[in-house]
C-alpha positions in Angstrom: 110.0 4.0 -67.2 110.0 4.9 -63.5 106.5 3.4 -63.1 107.7 0.1 -64.6 110.5 0.0 -62.0 107.9 0.6 -59.2 105.8 -2.3 -60.5 108.9 -4.6 -60.3 109.9 -3.1 -56.9 106.4 -3.9 -55.5 106.6 -7.5 -56.8 110.1 -7.9 -55.3 108.9 -6.6 -52.0 106.0 -9.0 -52.0 108.3 -11.9 -52.8 110.8 -11.0 -50.1 108.2 -10.4 -47.4 106.3 -13.6 -48.2 109.5 -15.6 -48.3 110.4 -14.3 -44.8 106.9 -15.0 -43.4 106.9 -18.5 -44.8 110.4 -19.1 -43.4 109.7 -18.0 -39.8 106.1 -19.4 -39.4 106.3 -22.6 -37.3 103.3 -24.4 -38.8 101.1 -23.8 -41.8 103.9 -23.1 -44.3 101.9 -24.7 -47.1 98.8 -22.8 -46.2 100.6 -19.5 -46.2 102.3 -20.4 -49.5 98.8 -21.2 -51.0 97.5 -17.9 -49.8 100.6 -16.0 -51.2 100.0 -17.6 -54.6 96.4 -16.6 -54.9 96.1 -14.8 -58.3 94.5 -11.7 -56.7 97.4 -11.2 -54.3 99.9 -11.6 -57.2 97.9 -9.1 -59.2 98.1 -6.7 -56.3 101.8 -7.2 -56.0 102.3 -6.2 -59.6 100.2 -3.0 -59.4 101.2 0.4 -58.1 99.5 0.3 -54.7 100.2 0.1 -51.0 98.4 -3.2 -50.6 101.5 -5.2 -51.5 103.4 -3.8 -48.5 100.4 -4.0 -46.2 99.7 -7.7 -47.0 103.3 -8.7 -46.8 104.0 -7.0 -43.4 100.7 -8.4 -42.0 101.8 -11.9 -43.0 105.2 -11.4 -41.3 103.4 -10.1 -38.2 101.1 -13.1 -38.0 104.1 -15.4 -38.6 106.0 -13.7 -35.7 102.9 -13.9 -33.5 102.4 -17.6 -34.2 106.1 -18.3 -33.6 105.8 -16.6 -30.1 102.5 -18.3 -29.4 103.6 -21.9 -30.4 107.2 -21.4 -29.2 108.7 -24.4 -27.3 110.8 -22.4 -24.9 107.9 -20.9 -23.0 109.3 -17.3 -22.7 108.8 -14.3 -24.9 112.0 -13.1 -26.6 112.3 -9.3 -26.4 114.0 -9.1 -29.8 111.0 -10.7 -31.4 108.6 -8.4 -29.6 110.4 -5.3 -30.9 110.6 -6.8 -34.4 106.8 -7.4 -34.3 106.1 -3.9 -33.1 108.2 -2.3 -35.8 106.6 -4.6 -38.4 103.1 -3.7 -37.3 
């Protein structure tokens, strides 16, 4: 029974991280959604492996990086830099 809970926890972590990444990325939301729904990544999300966490947090890091790079205000926010460093 505990392994079944870990499978569901991995899937839930994948869903939450990809939702957050899609929400904060400024452009390319549909492309990131397409990448997130590739059957291989969904299969990895439902297995007992660290790839789920790795792929989710790399997606969040890329979304934060793109938000800082394409940002309209022209200055780098310290809060986002710290969040990106903790994420990576």
